[in-house]
C-alpha positions as a printed Julia matrix, in Angstrom:
623×3 Matrix{Float64}:
  -2.95   -0.41    1.45
   0.55   -1.06    2.77
   3.39   -1.66    0.38
   7.13   -2.02    0.52
   9.29    0.69   -1.02
   9.14    1.32   -4.72
  11.74   -0.77   -6.42
  14.01    2.12   -7.26
  15.18    3.6    -3.98
  18.52    4.97   -2.91
  20.33    7.33   -0.62
  20.16   11.1    -0.5
  22.35   12.48   -3.26
  24.47   14.71   -1.07
  25.52   11.68    0.97
  25.84    9.31   -1.94
  28.21   10.74   -4.5
  30.82    8.07   -3.89
  28.32    5.35   -3.2
  26.42    5.87   -6.43
  29.17    4.55   -8.66
  29.56    1.48   -6.51
  25.81    0.76   -6.68
  25.27    1.36  -10.36
  28.35   -0.27  -11.85
  28.0     1.72  -15.07
  26.16    4.67  -16.52
  22.41    4.21  -16.15
  20.3     4.56  -19.29
  18.58    7.85  -19.86
  14.91    7.38  -19.02
  12.35    7.92  -21.74
   9.77    9.86  -19.77
   6.06   10.25  -20.36
   4.37   13.54  -21.15
   3.95   14.3   -17.44
   7.71   14.03  -16.93
   7.51   10.7   -15.15
   8.17    7.15  -16.18
  11.2     5.08  -17.09
  11.8     3.09  -20.25
   9.31    2.26  -22.97
   5.87    0.66  -22.75
   5.51   -1.49  -25.87
   2.29   -1.82  -27.83
   0.37   -5.06  -27.88
   1.64   -7.34  -30.62
   1.7   -10.86  -32.0
  -0.8   -13.65  -32.33
  -1.7   -15.32  -29.0
  -0.4   -18.84  -28.48
  -2.55  -20.54  -25.83
  -0.78  -22.12  -22.88
   2.61  -21.66  -21.31
   3.84  -20.87  -17.81
   4.49  -17.31  -16.64
   6.83  -16.92  -13.68
   6.43  -13.64  -11.79
   8.79  -12.59   -9.02
   7.25  -11.78   -5.66
   8.63   -8.82   -3.75
  11.39  -10.22   -1.5
  10.19  -10.73    2.05
   6.68   -9.57    1.22
   4.96  -12.57   -0.31
   1.2   -13.08    0.03
   0.27  -14.72    3.33
  -3.48  -14.26    3.85
  -6.24  -15.6     1.61
  -9.5   -14.56    3.32
 -10.82  -11.19    2.02
 -11.65  -10.04    5.57
  -7.98   -9.33    6.1
  -6.51   -8.29    9.49
  -4.43   -5.15    9.84
  -1.34   -7.29   10.48
  -1.7    -8.8     6.99
  -3.0    -5.78    5.13
  -0.8    -5.19    2.1
  -0.97   -4.75   -1.65
   0.72   -8.13   -1.97
  -2.17   -9.91   -0.29
  -4.93   -7.89   -1.96
  -3.71   -6.97   -5.45
  -1.4    -9.88   -6.17
  -3.23  -12.75   -4.48
  -6.8   -12.37   -3.26
  -8.09  -10.28   -6.16
  -6.96  -12.87   -8.67
  -9.38  -15.35   -7.1
 -12.02  -13.17   -5.44
 -13.03  -10.09   -7.38
 -13.76   -6.83   -5.53
 -17.15   -5.23   -6.08
 -15.46   -2.27   -7.78
 -12.23   -2.87   -9.69
  -9.58   -0.38  -10.72
  -8.71    0.51  -14.28
  -6.0    -1.64  -15.82
  -3.03    0.7   -16.18
  -1.69    3.59  -14.12
  -4.78    5.82  -13.91
  -6.22    5.8   -10.37
  -9.89    5.36  -11.21
 -12.63    2.72  -11.09
 -13.28    0.79  -14.29
 -16.77   -0.62  -14.59
 -15.48   -3.21  -17.05
 -13.47   -4.66  -14.15
 -16.31   -4.32  -11.63
 -19.15   -6.55  -10.52
 -21.65   -3.69  -10.29
 -22.74   -0.46  -11.9
 -21.97    2.84  -10.19
 -24.14    3.24   -7.1
 -27.04    5.66   -6.96
 -27.7     7.87   -3.93
 -30.97    9.12   -2.49
 -32.47   10.37    0.78
 -29.79   13.02    1.11
 -27.02   10.48    0.37
 -28.17    8.22    3.22
 -29.51    5.49    0.91
 -27.18    3.74   -1.52
 -28.47    1.39   -4.21
 -26.08   -1.03   -5.9
 -27.02   -2.95   -9.04
 -24.85   -5.97   -9.78
 -24.14   -6.55  -13.45
 -25.43  -10.17  -13.5
 -22.39  -11.45  -15.41
 -20.19  -13.07  -12.77
 -20.57  -16.61  -11.5
 -18.77  -18.67   -8.9
 -16.73  -21.63  -10.05
 -19.48  -23.92   -8.73
 -21.86  -22.42  -11.28
 -23.91  -20.2    -8.95
 -24.42  -16.55   -9.8
 -22.6   -13.89   -7.83
 -25.6   -12.17   -6.34
 -26.81   -9.67   -3.77
 -26.63  -12.23   -0.98
 -22.87  -12.55   -1.54
 -22.48   -8.81   -0.96
 -24.61   -8.93    2.18
 -22.63  -11.95    3.37
 -19.39   -9.97    3.22
 -20.95   -7.06    5.13
 -22.47   -9.25    7.87
 -19.28  -11.28    8.38
 -17.22   -8.09    8.41
 -19.5    -6.57   11.06
 -18.96   -9.63   13.22
 -15.19   -9.47   12.68
 -14.71   -5.85   13.75
 -17.14   -6.19   16.66
 -14.93   -8.97   17.96
 -11.71   -6.99   17.42
 -11.14   -3.8    15.42
  -7.8    -5.19   14.2
  -9.59   -8.04   12.41
  -9.99   -5.83    9.33
  -7.12   -3.61    8.36
  -9.3    -1.1     6.52
 -11.64   -0.6     9.47
 -12.03    2.74   11.19
 -14.65    2.98   13.97
 -17.79    4.77   12.8
 -17.08    4.07    9.15
 -17.79    1.01    7.02
 -19.34   -1.33    8.09
 -20.51    0.59   11.2
 -22.02    3.17    8.85
 -24.46    0.61    7.43
 -27.64    0.73    9.53
 -29.46   -1.87    7.45
 -29.19   -3.87    4.24
 -31.95   -5.11    1.96
 -32.02   -7.04   -1.3
 -35.12   -6.13   -3.39
 -33.99   -8.72   -5.93
 -31.09  -11.08   -6.49
 -29.0    -8.43   -8.23
 -29.78   -5.35   -6.11
 -28.41   -4.27   -2.73
 -29.79   -1.28   -0.83
 -27.78    0.17    2.03
 -29.35    2.48    4.6
 -26.59    4.54    6.16
 -26.35    6.0     9.65
 -25.35    9.36    8.18
 -24.69   10.99    4.83
 -21.22   10.62    3.33
 -19.49   12.35    0.45
 -20.62   10.09   -2.44
 -17.14   10.08   -3.99
 -15.61    9.01   -0.69
 -18.23    6.35   -0.07
 -17.7     4.81   -3.49
 -13.92    4.98   -3.7
 -13.05    4.35   -0.04
 -15.92    2.31    1.39
 -17.78    0.37   -1.29
 -14.43   -0.49   -2.85
 -13.67   -2.48    0.32
 -16.4    -4.98   -0.48
 -15.4    -8.34   -1.89
 -18.48  -10.53   -2.51
 -17.99  -13.94   -0.91
 -19.71  -17.26   -1.79
 -22.6   -17.1     0.67
 -23.86  -20.64    0.03
 -20.43  -22.23    0.5
 -18.63  -20.24    3.19
 -21.63  -19.82    5.51
 -20.47  -22.59    7.84
 -18.95  -22.62   11.31
 -17.14  -25.95   11.02
 -15.78  -28.25    8.35
 -18.73  -30.14    6.91
 -21.06  -28.23    9.23
 -24.57  -26.97    8.59
 -25.1   -23.91    6.44
 -26.11  -21.0     8.65
 -28.24  -17.89    8.28
 -25.44  -15.34    8.23
 -27.85  -12.42    8.72
 -28.09  -13.49   12.37
 -25.19  -11.82   14.25
 -24.49  -14.92   16.34
 -24.12  -17.03   13.21
 -22.05  -14.37   11.45
 -19.59  -14.41   14.35
 -19.31  -18.18   14.27
 -18.76  -18.1    10.52
 -16.09  -15.41   10.81
 -14.25  -17.28   13.57
 -14.19  -20.44   11.47
 -13.09  -18.76    8.24
 -10.39  -16.74   10.02
  -9.1   -19.93   11.65
  -8.96  -21.64    8.26
  -7.15  -18.62    6.8
  -4.56  -18.95    9.55
  -3.68  -22.45    8.33
  -1.55  -21.31    5.42
  -0.21  -24.79    4.68
  -3.7   -25.83    3.57
  -4.39  -22.91    1.22
  -4.15  -24.98   -1.96
  -5.97  -28.04   -0.57
  -8.78  -26.52    1.52
 -11.98  -26.77   -0.58
 -13.2   -23.45    0.84
 -10.71  -21.43   -1.18
 -11.48  -23.25   -4.43
 -14.86  -21.54   -4.87
 -13.78  -18.43   -6.77
 -15.25  -15.85   -9.11
 -11.94  -14.46  -10.4
  -9.9   -15.63  -13.4
  -7.55  -17.74  -11.29
  -7.62  -20.57   -8.75
  -4.85  -21.58   -6.37
  -3.19  -24.94   -7.02
  -0.03  -24.78   -4.88
   1.19  -22.67   -1.95
   4.46  -22.91   -0.03
   3.77  -21.99    3.6
   7.47  -21.42    4.26
   8.21  -19.03    1.4
   4.76  -17.76    0.25
   5.57  -18.91   -3.28
   2.47  -20.07   -5.12
   0.98  -21.44   -8.32
  -2.33  -20.61   -9.94
  -4.19  -22.03  -12.9
  -7.06  -20.54  -14.87
 -10.58  -20.71  -13.47
 -12.19  -22.41  -16.46
 -15.62  -21.18  -15.36
 -14.65  -17.52  -15.12
 -17.29  -15.24  -16.67
 -15.52  -11.89  -16.37
 -14.17   -9.75  -19.22
 -10.98  -11.72  -20.01
 -10.3   -15.41  -19.51
  -6.71  -16.42  -18.89
  -4.76  -17.36  -21.98
  -1.68  -18.83  -20.3
  -1.81  -22.28  -18.69
  -0.19  -21.45  -15.37
   0.94  -18.53  -13.23
   3.78  -18.99  -10.78
   4.54  -16.32   -8.19
   8.13  -17.08   -7.23
   9.39  -16.19   -3.74
  12.78  -14.61   -3.05
  14.7   -13.59    0.04
  16.71  -10.89   -1.71
  16.35   -8.62   -4.7
  19.79   -9.66   -5.96
  18.66  -13.29   -6.2
  15.47  -12.22   -7.92
  17.28  -10.06  -10.47
  19.8   -12.78  -11.15
  17.01  -15.13  -12.19
  15.36  -12.41  -14.26
  18.6   -11.71  -16.08
  19.21  -15.41  -16.75
  15.74  -15.87  -18.25
  14.3   -17.9   -15.37
  11.52  -15.34  -14.86
   9.1   -13.93  -17.38
   8.24  -10.93  -15.17
  10.26   -9.31  -12.41
  11.27   -6.05  -10.81
  14.4    -4.17  -11.76
  16.0    -2.99   -8.5
  17.64    0.41   -8.44
  21.05   -1.15   -7.86
  20.65   -2.95  -11.19
  18.93   -0.21  -13.17
  22.04    0.36  -15.25
  21.54   -3.14  -16.65
  18.25   -2.18  -18.29
  19.93   -2.03  -21.75
  21.27   -5.55  -21.21
  17.79   -6.78  -20.39
  16.45   -5.09  -23.51
  19.15   -6.76  -25.59
  17.98  -10.07  -24.17
  14.49   -9.3   -25.44
  12.91   -7.91  -22.28
  10.69   -4.85  -22.18
  11.58   -2.47  -19.34
   9.14    0.1   -18.0
   8.39    1.9   -14.76
   6.07    4.59  -13.43
   5.35    6.13  -10.02
   2.55    4.46   -8.12
  -0.41    6.34   -6.7
   0.59    6.56   -3.08
   3.49    7.62   -0.92
   6.6     6.34    0.81
   7.4     7.63    4.26
   9.31    7.21    7.49
   6.82    6.7    10.31
   7.12    8.53   13.64
   5.86    6.59   16.69
   4.03    9.2    18.75
   3.45    6.62   21.52
   7.05    5.56   22.19
   7.91    6.83   25.67
  11.49    5.53   25.56
  13.84    8.44   26.11
  10.81   10.78   26.04
  10.54   10.26   22.29
   6.76   10.7    22.38
   7.2    14.15   23.9
  10.03   15.05   21.51
   8.21   14.05   18.32
   5.05   15.81   19.5
   6.92   19.09   18.91
   6.2    20.35   15.39
   9.58   22.09   15.18
  11.34   18.73   15.72
   9.37   17.14   12.9
  10.12   20.13   10.67
  13.82   19.84   11.48
  13.77   16.17   10.5
  11.96   17.03    7.27
  14.76   19.49    6.45
  17.18   16.53    6.49
  15.59   15.01    3.37
  17.11   16.26    0.1
  14.5    15.27   -2.46
  15.68   17.33   -5.46
  19.24   16.11   -4.98
  18.07   12.53   -4.59
  15.93   12.65   -7.72
  18.59   14.29   -9.88
  21.72   12.64   -8.54
  20.53    9.2    -7.57
  17.3     8.42   -9.36
  18.46   10.26  -12.52
  14.94   11.71  -12.84
  13.35    8.25  -12.52
  11.28    9.6    -9.65
   9.09   12.57   -8.83
   8.99   14.81   -5.76
   6.52   13.84   -3.06
   6.12   16.04   -0.01
   2.84   14.73    1.31
   0.29   11.92    1.16
  -0.97   12.74   -2.34
   1.78   12.57   -4.98
   2.22   15.01   -7.83
   2.34   12.02  -10.2
   0.15   10.21  -11.12
  -1.88   13.4   -11.26
  -5.61   13.32  -10.61
  -8.36   15.85  -10.06
  -7.56   15.63   -6.33
  -3.86   16.5    -6.55
  -3.09   19.6    -4.39
  -1.82   22.66   -6.24
   1.27   22.69   -4.01
   2.01   18.98   -4.37
   5.39   19.74   -5.98
   6.38   22.45   -3.5
   8.62   21.37   -0.65
   7.55   23.15    2.56
  10.84   22.17    4.24
  13.68   22.16    1.67
  16.82   20.26    2.48
  18.99   22.3     4.83
  21.22   21.12    7.66
  21.47   24.74    8.79
  17.68   25.19    8.93
  17.34   21.98   10.95
  20.05   23.12   13.36
  18.46   26.55   13.85
  15.06   25.05   14.57
  16.56   22.98   17.37
  18.83   25.65   18.85
  16.01   28.22   18.87
  13.9    25.83   20.92
  16.21   25.18   23.84
  18.58   22.54   22.49
  22.36   22.71   22.58
  23.23   21.48   19.11
  26.52   19.56   18.9
  27.24   18.66   15.26
  28.71   15.17   15.14
  28.11   14.8    18.87
  25.02   14.64   21.05
  22.42   17.4    21.09
  20.63   17.81   24.45
  17.84   19.9    25.93
  19.26   22.79   27.95
  16.1    24.86   28.3
  13.17   22.7    29.41
   9.71   24.17   29.49
   6.79   25.15   27.3
   7.9    28.6    26.23
   8.35   29.53   22.58
  12.13   29.13   22.9
  12.08   26.02   25.08
  12.2    22.29   24.37
   8.53   21.56   25.01
   6.19   19.85   27.41
   7.46   16.71   29.1
  11.07   17.02   27.94
  13.43   17.21   30.97
  16.72   19.07   30.99
  19.58   16.95   29.66
  17.36   14.83   27.41
  19.4    13.72   24.4
  18.05   13.5    20.86
  18.61    9.78   20.45
  16.28    7.01   19.35
  16.0     4.02   17.01
  14.67    3.24   13.57
  13.61   -0.09   12.06
  13.58   -0.48    8.3
  12.82   -3.07    5.66
  15.72   -5.28    4.67
  14.53   -5.39    1.04
  15.15   -3.73   -1.36
  18.76   -3.47   -0.25
  18.97    0.26   -1.0
  16.46    1.03    1.76
  19.36    0.59    4.14
  21.35    3.15    2.17
  18.49    5.63    2.39
  18.16    5.12    6.12
  21.93    5.41    6.49
  21.81    8.77    4.72
  19.09   10.02    7.06
  21.14    8.9    10.06
  24.19   10.68    8.63
  22.29   13.91    8.06
  20.79   13.71   11.55
  24.23   13.3    13.08
  25.24   16.64   11.58
  22.81   18.28   13.99
  23.7    16.01   16.91
  20.83   13.51   16.58
  21.78    9.87   17.19
  19.63    7.24   15.46
  20.33    3.52   15.93
  19.09    1.26   13.13
  17.94   -2.34   12.71
  16.47   -4.14    9.71
  13.56   -6.58    9.47
  11.41   -8.07    6.72
   8.42   -6.12    5.43
   5.97   -8.65    6.88
   7.69   -8.54   10.28
   7.52   -4.76   10.42
   3.83   -4.42    9.58
   2.87   -7.22   11.96
   4.89   -6.02   14.96
   5.26   -2.25   14.78
   1.87   -0.57   14.63
   0.16    1.53   17.29
  -3.35    0.36   16.32
  -2.65   -3.36   15.86
   0.45   -4.05   18.02
   0.28   -1.57   20.93
   2.26   -3.83   23.26
   5.35   -2.96   21.2
   4.89    0.81   21.33
   8.01    1.39   23.42
  10.2    -0.77   21.19
  10.4     1.5    18.16
  10.62    5.24   17.48
  10.77    5.4    13.7
  10.11    2.88   10.96
  10.56    2.67    7.2
   8.53   -0.26    5.85
   7.68    1.52    2.63
   4.37    3.3     2.37
   0.83    3.11    1.07
  -1.03    2.8    -2.16
  -3.85    5.26   -1.56
  -7.45    5.23   -2.67
  -8.52    6.91   -5.89
 -10.17    9.49   -3.62
  -7.03   10.01   -1.56
  -8.23   11.04    1.88
  -5.96    9.78    4.64
  -8.89    8.87    6.86
  -7.41    5.48    7.69
  -3.79    6.62    7.86
  -3.59    9.99    9.63
  -7.01   10.25   11.26
  -6.58    9.87   15.02
  -8.69    6.68   14.95
  -7.36    5.39   11.62
  -6.78    1.65   11.42
  -3.5     2.19    9.53
  -2.35    5.14   11.64
   0.82    3.19   12.34
   2.52    5.81   14.5
  -0.56    7.08   16.34
  -0.42   10.6    14.87
  -3.17   12.86   16.21
  -4.0    16.42   15.23
  -7.39   18.07   15.74
  -7.1    20.19   12.6
  -6.11   17.19   10.52
  -9.1    15.27   11.87
 -11.37   18.21   11.0
 -10.07   18.38    7.43
 -10.38   14.62    7.04
 -13.97   14.86    8.25
 -14.63   17.47    5.56
 -13.2    15.13    2.93
 -15.34   12.27    4.15
 -18.66   13.97    4.91
 -18.6    17.3     3.06
 -19.61   18.07   -0.5
 -16.54   20.14   -1.5
 -14.48   18.12   -3.97
 -11.44   20.26   -3.11
 -11.55   19.22    0.54
  -9.27   16.23    0.05
  -6.62   18.43   -1.6
  -6.82   20.86    1.33
  -6.38   17.95    3.71
  -3.28   16.71    1.88
  -1.74   20.18    1.77
  -2.15   20.59    5.53
  -0.55   17.25    6.26
   2.43   18.1     4.06
   3.12   21.05    6.34
   2.33   19.39    9.67
   4.82   16.56    9.0
   3.11   13.5    10.49
   6.0    11.55    8.9
   9.01   12.13    6.66
   7.68   11.89    3.11
  10.01   10.48    0.48
  10.24   10.7    -3.33
   7.68    8.76   -5.31
  10.0     6.62   -7.37
   9.3     4.67  -10.51
   8.53    1.03   -9.83
  10.41   -0.54  -12.74
   9.57   -3.97  -14.13
  10.9    -6.08  -16.96
   9.0    -8.74  -18.85
   9.91  -11.19  -21.56
   9.48  -10.08  -25.13
   7.79  -13.42  -25.74
   4.86  -12.07  -23.74
   2.34   -9.51  -24.9
  -1.05   -8.11  -23.99
  -2.69   -4.73  -23.52
  -0.04   -2.18  -22.45
  -2.06   -1.28  -19.37
  -1.84   -4.85  -18.09
   1.94   -4.39  -17.86
   2.08   -0.76  -16.72
  -0.27   -1.79  -13.87
   2.69   -3.64  -12.37
   4.0    -0.25  -11.29
   0.81    0.1    -9.23
   1.43   -3.31   -7.6
  -1.47   -4.85   -9.54
  -1.32   -8.2   -11.34
  -3.52   -8.79  -14.4
  -1.93  -11.95  -15.91
  -5.2   -13.09  -17.5
  -4.54  -10.45  -20.17
  -1.09  -11.79  -21.02
  -0.24  -14.32  -23.7
   2.79  -15.87  -25.34
   3.22  -14.87  -28.95
   3.19  -17.37  -31.81
């Protein structure tokens, strides 16, 4: 799931010695790290007697506010902000994640028991737990699961981009038939056998039961349709997607008021994406909301957001890297401050389909990608800029948080920072390297010491990069990359856009008409599945393969992760990708948040903020 950069980001240390003092303003506090060497600040224990009521104001990520309410979410709107901080509060996924930082499913947060597999893993049986109800009083049942699957099938048949998590041949294509032996049981017959871990964590986790007796209409006030008929399912999808496109009506459209989560939407600002939620009084899940109102407050800049946090106008908000040194001041004001790396990765995307200046041919050369990887000084960045409030990340599966699927070499950099190594890679492959000037191809051809296929003589190493305009330090990080590239004669022109603009306009799968408008992009990265295959991200046909990366060996390893029985396959896949450089991987930094000392709740409900997840139903004001 797409996300903006972690909230502590900065420039490469070797290019930032002078800049660091200007950004920090004073000496940053020494992080109190967890046993695994990661984490910033202190996670307080739950305390105090709950006082019912009160309003909690949570800062949205600047420029990345929620903007899509329908759980069948298009690729252009696919983000953690829509799923984790908006939709999931109202519409619970079939399988929910643990509250905290551990990347695993928690049955206490799920609507069903773990699935059982039979017929050589081609039959999957799901038993709902019979505890959830919709706000209209009806049980969440098997039909609501089938409804989601049938509507989703209609959506992706119409256009693959209608569901961001869709990859052809996978869910829901992989479901040959569905049956419901009883109101709380769903049986899926699959087209082929999948790795059970993959199918649970990466496919079944995509299901969000939807109110099948309310949303099964094709017009406002229209007849309720049999959604199991493909023609009806298409009509229903078209109607619901059209309603979801009318963002100004989110809080007033009766459709979106039938919820099974702990919250219901009461106000939504179509211009800013700011919103207000109140408790769903009929919620039957594990924890009813104890506060009276949740406000997600929109901001256009992290400086404005932090200013309101510091002045006490927010109960919960991010602590940007540029203001990290003020953590002690926040603590003196009674705020708790804590951060931890999220389970995912940040990266700079290469557009393998941008033909401008022959960039597609240039970036297809593995030596070019390796040279660019050598321009990233992760150890220096972590020590000199993040002051250890980050961990190395050289591939799609981070070293922290560590899981059973973390590769053994996750903390080993295959291409350590070296301007000299980058220069030698280029010069040994037919380029005349001009430090501070313009490097050009002087030996075209496909030989071992030549530039590579499709690169004419005289081609310069020059292209563009688009990056997110928030947090502000993203620009500094991009500036450092541009500076390092210039030392080997690579010219990179930069432009900034909002997070939402980038993910909607620059994507090979979902916005191919713009392929020749961008060469590189830094929108942030991804929160990955608990079973962290990159099937959707670096598979040739992946729906979130933003730059159109394609490698036969990568596809083969991904296939092993998805269909094989070897639990180590996904680690092998990640290790290969780290070396093949489908993108420039960046440090996995601590996402640091502060929250009012007047608030309390289970520690995991606050540490989950670092994983982009909101669990405000567990929070309460203290007496």
